[in-house]
C-alpha positions, 0 to 999 in steps of 0.5 A: 786063027782069027785075030782082033787087031788094028788096021791103020788108016789116015794121013801120014803122021795122023794115023787112026786105026780100025779094030778088025777081025782078020785072019792071023796070017793076013797082012796088016792092011789086008781085007778084014773079015769084019770091022769091029770098031775105031780107035784114034790115039791122038784124041783117045776116041774109041768106038766099039761094036760090042755085040760083034766083038763079043760074038767074035771072042766067043768064036775063039778070036784072039785080041792083040795086046793093044786091042786087049787093053782097049777092050779092058778099058771098055769093060768088055774083057776082064783084066788079065791076071799077071 
């Protein structure tokens, strides 16, 4: 199964994340299938490649909880009904 999840990079205590499409059994910092965006939690900066994300979602990729929240803020996904 393909997941949309965060890949950590940056210096110690100054982490930033790339949003990637990766096989679900791969390790966190493993080689991704595709890089789909960027997230910096310190400045709340988010850059997304919307066409690529929508294509991966149509192919059946499942976002993690954090990535789903970022996509909902960017109006790519509709908020989940609880």
